[in-house]
DRENPA-3360 file (N, C-alpha, C; in nm, 2 decimals, always signed):
BEGIN
1 = MRKAVINQ = +0.13/-0.11/-0.02/-0.04/-0.01/+0.03/+0.08/+0.13/+0.02 ~ +0.19/+0.13/+0.08/+0.27/+0.28/+0.06/+0.39/+0.27/-0.04 ~ +0.36/+0.15/-0.08/+0.47/+0.15/-0.20/+0.34/+0.28/-0.33 ~ +0.27/+0.20/-0.31/+0.16/+0.26/-0.42/+0.15/+0.39/-0.41 ~ +0.16/+0.38/-0.29/+0.09/+0.58/-0.25/+0.21/+0.64/-0.32 ~ +0.39/+0.59/-0.30/+0.47/+0.71/-0.35/+0.49/+0.66/-0.47 ~ +0.42/+0.53/-0.55/+0.46/+0.54/-0.73/+0.43/+0.69/-0.73 ~ +0.26/+0.65/-0.69/+0.13/+0.76/-0.67/+0.19/+0.92/-0.69;
9 = KQRSRNWS = +0.28/+0.94/-0.62/+0.34/+1.04/-0.60/+0.41/+1.13/-0.68 ~ +0.50/+0.98/-0.70/+0.61/+1.01/-0.83/+0.51/+1.06/-0.95 ~ +0.43/+0.95/-0.99/+0.39/+1.01/-1.11/+0.34/+1.10/-1.15 ~ +0.25/+1.21/-1.03/+0.20/+1.32/-0.99/+0.33/+1.45/-1.02 ~ +0.47/+1.37/-0.95/+0.54/+1.53/-0.95/+0.61/+1.49/-1.10 ~ +0.61/+1.41/-1.19/+0.63/+1.37/-1.31/+0.59/+1.50/-1.41 ~ +0.41/+1.43/-1.39/+0.36/+1.48/-1.47/+0.39/+1.65/-1.41 ~ +0.37/+1.68/-1.26/+0.38/+1.82/-1.29/+0.47/+1.92/-1.37;
17 = KLYIASSV = +0.62/+1.76/-1.39/+0.72/+1.86/-1.42/+0.70/+1.85/-1.59 ~ +0.65/+1.75/-1.64/+0.60/+1.76/-1.72/+0.52/+1.90/-1.83 ~ +0.41/+1.92/-1.69/+0.32/+2.01/-1.80/+0.43/+2.15/-1.77 ~ +0.49/+2.20/-1.62/+0.59/+2.35/-1.66/+0.63/+2.32/-1.79 ~ +0.73/+2.21/-1.81/+0.85/+2.22/-1.93/+0.72/+2.24/-2.07 ~ +0.60/+2.18/-2.06/+0.56/+2.21/-2.23/+0.50/+2.33/-2.19 ~ +0.43/+2.41/-2.12/+0.35/+2.48/-2.12/+0.50/+2.61/-2.13 ~ +0.61/+2.57/-2.04/+0.73/+2.71/-2.10/+0.78/+2.70/-2.23;
25 = VGVAVGIA = +0.83/+2.56/-2.26/+0.83/+2.62/-2.43/+0.76/+2.61/-2.51 ~ +0.65/+2.58/-2.47/+0.52/+2.62/-2.59/+0.51/+2.79/-2.61 ~ +0.51/+2.85/-2.50/+0.50/+2.97/-2.51/+0.60/+3.04/-2.55 ~ +0.74/+2.99/-2.49/+0.88/+3.07/-2.53/+0.92/+3.03/-2.72 ~ +0.84/+2.95/-2.76/+0.92/+2.89/-2.87/+0.82/+2.97/-2.97 ~ +0.71/+3.00/-2.92/+0.61/+3.07/-3.01/+0.65/+3.24/-2.99 ~ +0.70/+3.28/-2.90/+0.72/+3.45/-2.92/+0.90/+3.45/-2.88 ~ +1.00/+3.42/-2.85/+1.04/+3.40/-2.80/+1.21/+3.52/-2.94;
33 = VAIWFTHL = +1.18/+3.49/-3.05/+1.22/+3.57/-3.18/+1.17/+3.67/-3.21 ~ +1.02/+3.70/-3.21/+0.98/+3.76/-3.14/+1.05/+3.97/-3.06 ~ +1.05/+3.90/-2.96/+1.04/+3.99/-2.87/+1.22/+3.99/-2.79 ~ +1.28/+3.92/-2.89/+1.39/+3.88/-2.82/+1.48/+3.96/-2.81 ~ +1.50/+4.08/-2.87/+1.60/+4.22/-2.88/+1.50/+4.31/-2.81 ~ +1.32/+4.30/-2.80/+1.33/+4.43/-2.80/+1.28/+4.38/-2.61 ~ +1.30/+4.33/-2.55/+1.24/+4.33/-2.41/+1.37/+4.38/-2.32 ~ +1.35/+4.42/-2.21/+1.46/+4.45/-2.06/+1.51/+4.32/-2.06;
41 = SPLTTHRV = +1.62/+4.29/-2.10/+1.67/+4.11/-1.96/+1.66/+4.14/-1.83 ~ +1.66/+4.03/-1.78/+1.67/+4.07/-1.62/+1.77/+4.06/-1.57 ~ +1.85/+4.11/-1.45/+1.93/+4.10/-1.42/+1.98/+3.99/-1.33 ~ +1.85/+3.91/-1.29/+1.86/+3.81/-1.19/+1.89/+3.67/-1.27 ~ +1.90/+3.68/-1.42/+1.97/+3.57/-1.46/+2.09/+3.59/-1.54 ~ +2.14/+3.69/-1.51/+2.29/+3.76/-1.58/+2.39/+3.73/-1.52 ~ +2.50/+3.65/-1.54/+2.58/+3.63/-1.50/+2.69/+3.76/-1.48 ~ +2.76/+3.76/-1.37/+2.87/+3.90/-1.40/+3.02/+3.76/-1.38;
49 = TVSLNSAA = +3.07/+3.81/-1.55/+3.20/+3.73/-1.56/+3.30/+3.80/-1.55 ~ +3.31/+3.95/-1.48/+3.39/+4.02/-1.45/+3.47/+4.05/-1.30 ~ +3.58/+4.05/-1.25/+3.56/+4.05/-1.10/+3.53/+4.22/-1.07 ~ +3.44/+4.20/-0.97/+3.38/+4.30/-0.89/+3.48/+4.37/-0.78 ~ +3.48/+4.52/-0.82/+3.61/+4.63/-0.73/+3.53/+4.64/-0.57 ~ +3.52/+4.50/-0.51/+3.49/+4.50/-0.40/+3.51/+4.36/-0.34 ~ +3.57/+4.39/-0.24/+3.63/+4.25/-0.13/+3.47/+4.22/-0.06 ~ +3.40/+4.33/-0.06/+3.27/+4.30/+0.06/+3.16/+4.21/-0.05;
57 = TTPPVPLE = +3.21/+4.23/-0.15/+3.09/+4.21/-0.23/+3.05/+4.11/-0.32 ~ +2.97/+4.01/-0.32/+3.01/+3.87/-0.43/+2.91/+3.87/-0.56 ~ +2.94/+3.86/-0.66/+2.87/+3.84/-0.80/+2.74/+3.80/-0.73 ~ +2.65/+3.81/-0.79/+2.49/+3.75/-0.81/+2.51/+3.65/-0.84 ~ +2.39/+3.53/-0.76/+2.42/+3.37/-0.84/+2.30/+3.42/-0.93 ~ +2.35/+3.36/-1.04/+2.21/+3.35/-1.18/+2.11/+3.26/-1.15 ~ +2.00/+3.33/-1.13/+1.89/+3.22/-1.17/+1.92/+3.14/-1.28 ~ +1.85/+3.03/-1.24/+1.83/+2.94/-1.36/+1.71/+2.95/-1.47;
65 = GLSDLPKL = +1.68/+2.96/-1.60/+1.65/+2.97/-1.71/+1.67/+2.91/-1.79 ~ +1.68/+2.95/-1.96/+1.62/+2.85/-2.05/+1.74/+2.80/-2.06 ~ +1.79/+2.83/-2.07/+1.91/+2.70/-2.08/+1.94/+2.55/-2.01 ~ +1.83/+2.58/-1.87/+1.84/+2.49/-1.79/+1.72/+2.39/-1.83 ~ +1.63/+2.48/-1.91/+1.50/+2.36/-1.95/+1.51/+2.24/-1.92 ~ +1.69/+2.19/-1.99/+1.62/+1.98/-1.97/+1.61/+1.97/-1.87 ~ +1.72/+2.03/-1.72/+1.65/+1.98/-1.58/+1.56/+2.00/-1.54 ~ +1.42/+2.04/-1.61/+1.26/+2.03/-1.58/+1.21/+1.91/-1.55;
73 = VTAKDAGQ = +1.26/+1.80/-1.57/+1.18/+1.65/-1.63/+1.32/+1.55/-1.46 ~ +1.40/+1.66/-1.52/+1.49/+1.52/-1.37/+1.51/+1.59/-1.26 ~ +1.52/+1.71/-1.25/+1.47/+1.82/-1.09/+1.45/+1.71/-0.99 ~ +1.54/+1.67/-0.89/+1.41/+1.59/-0.76/+1.41/+1.68/-0.66 ~ +1.41/+1.81/-0.66/+1.40/+1.95/-0.58/+1.30/+2.01/-0.65 ~ +1.20/+1.97/-0.52/+1.01/+1.98/-0.61/+1.06/+2.14/-0.64 ~ +1.11/+2.24/-0.57/+1.14/+2.36/-0.59/+1.18/+2.41/-0.75 ~ +1.27/+2.34/-0.76/+1.37/+2.36/-0.87/+1.31/+2.38/-1.02;
81 = PWAIAGGA = +1.22/+2.30/-1.05/+1.10/+2.32/-1.21/+1.04/+2.49/-1.18 ~ +0.97/+2.47/-1.11/+0.93/+2.64/-1.08/+1.05/+2.73/-1.07 ~ +1.13/+2.72/-1.01/+1.27/+2.84/-1.02/+1.30/+2.89/-1.17 ~ +1.31/+2.75/-1.26/+1.37/+2.75/-1.40/+1.26/+2.80/-1.46 ~ +1.14/+2.77/-1.45/+1.06/+2.78/-1.55/+1.00/+2.92/-1.55 ~ +1.01/+3.01/-1.38/+1.02/+3.13/-1.43/+1.12/+3.22/-1.44 ~ +1.22/+3.13/-1.43/+1.35/+3.19/-1.49/+1.35/+3.20/-1.64 ~ +1.35/+3.13/-1.73/+1.31/+3.12/-1.87/+1.15/+3.22/-1.92;
89 = LLQVGLAR = +1.08/+3.24/-1.86/+0.96/+3.34/-1.84/+1.00/+3.50/-1.86 ~ +1.12/+3.50/-1.70/+1.18/+3.61/-1.72/+1.20/+3.64/-1.87 ~ +1.34/+3.55/-1.87/+1.48/+3.55/-1.97/+1.39/+3.63/-2.13 ~ +1.18/+3.60/-2.18/+1.17/+3.54/-2.28/+1.10/+3.71/-2.28 ~ +1.11/+3.79/-2.17/+1.03/+3.82/-2.16/+0.89/+3.89/-2.11 ~ +0.87/+3.75/-2.05/+0.71/+3.73/-1.99/+0.73/+3.73/-1.85 ~ +0.77/+3.86/-1.79/+0.78/+3.87/-1.65/+0.68/+3.83/-1.52 ~ +0.51/+3.90/-1.64/+0.44/+3.88/-1.57/+0.40/+3.69/-1.53;
97 = FSVPMLER = +0.42/+3.64/-1.64/+0.38/+3.52/-1.64/+0.48/+3.38/-1.53 ~ +0.59/+3.51/-1.53/+0.68/+3.41/-1.41/+0.65/+3.42/-1.28 ~ +0.55/+3.54/-1.23/+0.53/+3.56/-1.13/+0.47/+3.41/-1.08 ~ +0.37/+3.34/-1.10/+0.32/+3.24/-1.02/+0.46/+3.14/-1.00 ~ +0.51/+3.12/-1.12/+0.62/+3.07/-1.13/+0.70/+3.07/-0.97 ~ +0.78/+3.13/-0.99/+0.82/+3.21/-0.89/+0.79/+3.21/-0.72 ~ +0.65/+3.24/-0.75/+0.61/+3.20/-0.58/+0.57/+3.07/-0.55 ~ +0.58/+2.96/-0.66/+0.57/+2.86/-0.64/+0.70/+2.78/-0.58;
105 = AIKNDPDN = +0.82/+2.87/-0.67/+0.97/+2.82/-0.63/+0.96/+2.84/-0.46 ~ +0.90/+2.97/-0.41/+0.95/+2.97/-0.29/+0.85/+2.95/-0.20 ~ +0.75/+2.87/-0.21/+0.65/+2.80/-0.13/+0.78/+2.68/-0.14 ~ +0.85/+2.63/-0.21/+0.92/+2.54/-0.15/+1.04/+2.58/-0.08 ~ +1.09/+2.65/-0.13/+1.24/+2.71/-0.05/+1.24/+2.88/-0.01 ~ +1.17/+2.90/+0.09/+1.15/+3.01/+0.14/+1.23/+3.09/+0.17 ~ +1.33/+3.04/+0.17/+1.46/+3.14/+0.26/+1.53/+3.16/+0.15 ~ +1.54/+3.14/+0.02/+1.64/+3.13/-0.11/+1.65/+3.29/-0.17;
113 = SVLHVALG = +1.69/+3.38/-0.10/+1.71/+3.50/-0.15/+1.74/+3.52/-0.28 ~ +1.75/+3.44/-0.38/+1.79/+3.45/-0.52/+1.62/+3.42/-0.61 ~ +1.54/+3.36/-0.47/+1.41/+3.34/-0.53/+1.37/+3.47/-0.49 ~ +1.39/+3.53/-0.41/+1.30/+3.70/-0.36/+1.34/+3.77/-0.46 ~ +1.45/+3.79/-0.50/+1.50/+3.90/-0.57/+1.45/+3.88/-0.72 ~ +1.44/+3.75/-0.74/+1.39/+3.73/-0.85/+1.23/+3.74/-0.92 ~ +1.16/+3.72/-0.77/+1.04/+3.80/-0.76/+1.00/+3.93/-0.75 ~ +1.07/+3.99/-0.69/+1.08/+4.17/-0.69/+1.14/+4.20/-0.84;
121 = EALALADK = +1.20/+4.14/-0.86/+1.22/+4.18/-1.04/+1.16/+4.12/-1.14 ~ +1.11/+4.01/-1.16/+0.96/+3.99/-1.19/+0.86/+4.11/-1.21 ~ +0.80/+4.16/-1.12/+0.69/+4.21/-1.04/+0.69/+4.36/-1.10 ~ +0.83/+4.41/-1.05/+0.90/+4.53/-1.08/+0.90/+4.54/-1.29 ~ +0.91/+4.44/-1.33/+0.96/+4.46/-1.47/+0.82/+4.44/-1.54 ~ +0.74/+4.37/-1.46/+0.54/+4.32/-1.52/+0.51/+4.50/-1.52 ~ +0.56/+4.56/-1.36/+0.49/+4.67/-1.39/+0.58/+4.78/-1.49 ~ +0.64/+4.75/-1.56/+0.71/+4.88/-1.66/+0.82/+4.95/-1.56;
129 = GLISDRAK = +0.86/+4.88/-1.46/+0.96/+4.92/-1.40/+0.92/+5.01/-1.23 ~ +0.77/+4.98/-1.20/+0.76/+5.08/-1.14/+0.75/+4.93/-0.99 ~ +0.81/+5.00/-0.88/+0.84/+4.90/-0.79/+0.80/+4.91/-0.64 ~ +0.65/+4.80/-0.68/+0.53/+4.83/-0.57/+0.59/+4.81/-0.43 ~ +0.50/+4.79/-0.35/+0.54/+4.75/-0.21/+0.56/+4.65/-0.19 ~ +0.50/+4.52/-0.29/+0.53/+4.42/-0.30/+0.64/+4.38/-0.33 ~ +0.72/+4.41/-0.43/+0.85/+4.43/-0.50/+0.93/+4.43/-0.42 ~ +0.93/+4.56/-0.30/+0.99/+4.67/-0.25/+1.02/+4.56/-0.14;
137 = AEFEFALQ = +0.93/+4.47/-0.09/+0.96/+4.39/+0.07/+1.00/+4.22/-0.04 ~ +1.00/+4.22/-0.07/+1.12/+4.10/-0.16/+1.22/+4.08/-0.20 ~ +1.29/+4.27/-0.22/+1.43/+4.35/-0.25/+1.44/+4.30/-0.07 ~ +1.43/+4.37/+0.02/+1.45/+4.42/+0.13/+1.45/+4.27/+0.23 ~ +1.40/+4.15/+0.17/+1.36/+4.03/+0.23/+1.56/+4.01/+0.17 ~ +1.58/+4.02/+0.11/+1.70/+3.96/+0.04/+1.88/+4.06/+0.11 ~ +1.80/+4.18/+0.12/+1.90/+4.26/+0.18/+1.92/+4.22/+0.33 ~ +1.84/+4.18/+0.40/+1.80/+4.08/+0.54/+1.96/+4.05/+0.55;
145 = NDPNDLIA = +1.95/+3.94/+0.48/+2.04/+3.83/+0.42/+2.21/+3.87/+0.39 ~ +2.15/+3.98/+0.32/+2.31/+4.01/+0.22/+2.31/+4.17/+0.16 ~ +2.29/+4.23/+0.27/+2.30/+4.42/+0.22/+2.37/+4.47/+0.14 ~ +2.41/+4.40/+0.11/+2.56/+4.40/-0.07/+2.47/+4.35/-0.15 ~ +2.30/+4.31/-0.16/+2.31/+4.21/-0.28/+2.30/+4.32/-0.38 ~ +2.36/+4.29/-0.46/+2.33/+4.37/-0.61/+2.25/+4.43/-0.69 ~ +2.16/+4.34/-0.71/+2.02/+4.34/-0.76/+1.92/+4.41/-0.69 ~ +1.90/+4.34/-0.56/+1.84/+4.43/-0.49/+1.86/+4.57/-0.42;
153 = RFYMGLWL = +2.00/+4.58/-0.43/+2.03/+4.74/-0.42/+1.98/+4.84/-0.53 ~ +1.99/+4.78/-0.65/+2.00/+4.88/-0.76/+1.84/+4.83/-0.77 ~ +1.72/+4.81/-0.75/+1.57/+4.83/-0.75/+1.57/+4.91/-0.63 ~ +1.63/+4.90/-0.53/+1.60/+5.01/-0.42/+1.63/+5.12/-0.46 ~ +1.70/+5.16/-0.55/+1.76/+5.25/-0.61/+1.64/+5.38/-0.69 ~ +1.56/+5.23/-0.74/+1.51/+5.25/-0.83/+1.36/+5.33/-0.77 ~ +1.36/+5.22/-0.61/+1.24/+5.29/-0.54/+1.27/+5.39/-0.48 ~ +1.39/+5.45/-0.47/+1.40/+5.56/-0.39/+1.35/+5.66/-0.50;
161 = LQNGKAKP = +1.40/+5.65/-0.61/+1.41/+5.75/-0.75/+1.26/+5.81/-0.72 ~ +1.19/+5.68/-0.74/+1.04/+5.71/-0.75/+0.98/+5.75/-0.63 ~ +0.99/+5.73/-0.53/+0.95/+5.82/-0.43/+0.99/+5.98/-0.40 ~ +1.08/+6.02/-0.43/+1.13/+6.17/-0.45/+1.24/+6.15/-0.36 ~ +1.32/+6.04/-0.36/+1.45/+6.09/-0.31/+1.57/+6.01/-0.42 ~ +1.59/+6.13/-0.50/+1.67/+6.11/-0.61/+1.82/+6.07/-0.58 ~ +1.88/+6.19/-0.47/+2.02/+6.14/-0.41/+1.99/+6.07/-0.39 ~ +1.95/+5.98/-0.27/+2.03/+5.82/-0.18/+2.00/+5.78/-0.32;
169 = ALVKWVGL = +1.90/+5.78/-0.41/+1.92/+5.62/-0.49/+2.03/+5.69/-0.62 ~ +2.09/+5.80/-0.60/+2.20/+5.85/-0.75/+2.32/+5.80/-0.66 ~ +2.36/+5.83/-0.51/+2.47/+5.72/-0.41/+2.45/+5.60/-0.42 ~ +2.34/+5.52/-0.42/+2.32/+5.41/-0.46/+2.36/+5.33/-0.55 ~ +2.33/+5.40/-0.66/+2.36/+5.40/-0.82/+2.57/+5.38/-0.81 ~ +2.59/+5.48/-0.81/+2.70/+5.52/-0.84/+2.78/+5.42/-0.76 ~ +2.79/+5.41/-0.62/+2.83/+5.27/-0.53/+2.85/+5.16/-0.60 ~ +2.75/+5.11/-0.69/+2.69/+4.98/-0.73/+2.79/+5.04/-0.89;
177 = MRTVGSDQ = +2.78/+5.13/-0.95/+2.90/+5.17/-1.09/+3.07/+5.16/-0.99 ~ +3.08/+5.15/-0.95/+3.22/+5.16/-0.89/+3.24/+4.98/-0.87 ~ +3.13/+4.96/-0.81/+3.14/+4.78/-0.79/+3.16/+4.73/-0.88 ~ +3.06/+4.69/-1.02/+3.05/+4.66/-1.15/+3.20/+4.66/-1.22 ~ +3.24/+4.74/-1.21/+3.34/+4.79/-1.31/+3.31/+4.76/-1.50 ~ +3.36/+4.69/-1.50/+3.34/+4.65/-1.67/+3.24/+4.59/-1.72 ~ +3.11/+4.51/-1.68/+3.07/+4.46/-1.67/+2.94/+4.52/-1.78 ~ +2.95/+4.53/-1.94/+2.86/+4.58/-2.00/+2.68/+4.53/-1.93;
185 = TWNDRLWM = +2.69/+4.47/-1.89/+2.49/+4.47/-1.87/+2.46/+4.59/-1.76 ~ +2.52/+4.57/-1.69/+2.49/+4.61/-1.55/+2.51/+4.76/-1.57 ~ +2.65/+4.77/-1.66/+2.64/+4.94/-1.73/+2.56/+4.99/-1.78 ~ +2.53/+4.92/-1.85/+2.41/+4.98/-1.97/+2.28/+5.01/-1.87 ~ +2.26/+4.91/-1.72/+2.12/+4.90/-1.68/+2.14/+5.04/-1.63 ~ +2.27/+5.07/-1.60/+2.31/+5.17/-1.48/+2.29/+5.28/-1.55 ~ +2.32/+5.27/-1.64/+2.31/+5.41/-1.73/+2.18/+5.49/-1.79 ~ +2.07/+5.37/-1.78/+1.95/+5.40/-1.82/+1.93/+5.49/-1.68;
193 = VMPTAAQE = +1.94/+5.49/-1.59/+1.86/+5.54/-1.47/+1.92/+5.65/-1.38 ~ +2.06/+5.59/-1.36/+2.18/+5.71/-1.31/+2.12/+5.88/-1.38 ~ +2.13/+5.91/-1.49/+2.11/+6.04/-1.55/+1.96/+6.12/-1.48 ~ +1.89/+6.04/-1.51/+1.75/+6.08/-1.46/+1.78/+6.15/-1.28 ~ +1.80/+6.07/-1.24/+1.82/+6.12/-1.05/+1.94/+6.22/-1.06 ~ +2.07/+6.23/-1.16/+2.13/+6.29/-1.18/+2.12/+6.46/-1.20 ~ +2.01/+6.46/-1.28/+1.94/+6.54/-1.36/+1.88/+6.61/-1.23 ~ +1.79/+6.53/-1.15/+1.71/+6.59/-1.06/+1.78/+6.66/-0.95;
201 = VGINELTL = +1.95/+6.63/-0.92/+2.00/+6.67/-0.80/+2.10/+6.73/-0.86 ~ +2.08/+6.80/-0.99/+2.16/+6.90/-1.02/+2.31/+6.91/-1.13 ~ +2.33/+6.79/-1.13/+2.48/+6.69/-1.17/+2.47/+6.71/-1.32 ~ +2.56/+6.70/-1.35/+2.60/+6.70/-1.54/+2.70/+6.55/-1.54 ~ +2.64/+6.57/-1.68/+2.66/+6.44/-1.70/+2.82/+6.38/-1.64 ~ +2.95/+6.50/-1.70/+3.05/+6.47/-1.71/+3.06/+6.42/-1.54 ~ +3.05/+6.53/-1.51/+3.03/+6.55/-1.32/+2.99/+6.37/-1.28 ~ +2.87/+6.30/-1.32/+2.90/+6.18/-1.31/+2.89/+6.12/-1.29;
209 = QALCTAGM = +2.98/+6.07/-1.46/+3.11/+6.01/-1.49/+3.23/+6.01/-1.47 ~ +3.26/+6.10/-1.36/+3.40/+6.15/-1.30/+3.33/+6.05/-1.17 ~ +3.25/+6.09/-1.10/+3.21/+6.04/-0.97/+3.17/+5.84/-1.01 ~ +3.18/+5.77/-1.09/+3.13/+5.63/-1.12/+3.29/+5.58/-1.15 ~ +3.38/+5.68/-1.17/+3.53/+5.65/-1.19/+3.58/+5.66/-1.04 ~ +3.54/+5.73/-0.98/+3.67/+5.77/-0.86/+3.69/+5.60/-0.78 ~ +3.78/+5.58/-0.71/+3.83/+5.49/-0.67/+3.81/+5.35/-0.73 ~ +3.83/+5.34/-0.86/+3.78/+5.19/-0.91/+3.95/+5.16/-0.98;
% end
């Protein structure tokens, strides 16, 4: 009897993995090509390949995504398929659809900061960059575990800017710029937001560039 119950649970888990795999692959294949060059790529799936200019900060652990889809069927951890599915949907620009996947992953692994940051980013990207209270809470959770979490710090800077606090937002982003050095993805993302904050506090672009390179 016990063996039958175990077999039934295993079959249920396998069907769950197959369902996730077929759903993600079906959506991704249908639209990935159309949106690949137009969506804002997530920081949570990006792998930093350069040395950081800070001994106190470690590169973010990238969330599993498109390249990890083959692991969906073989994953032993109950939360891993949901994390991979969420990462894959984020990578193809379907942030809103990635949210429930990441929520399921967190349910299975509630203390995983990588998943909390990814959910916060998914919520932010789904809201076109607006940092809601819910997204903010996810980033704050990660910062409680690691105050130097690069991605959480970036998005908290965005929350500060959106709430009329341009100066502390700029301070946070300049610090990040000095830390990430020559990583192109981070450079591009930071220069999307820093000029707006700099303009609000009366700093021109040349001064901003000097601030970003000071001490590097």
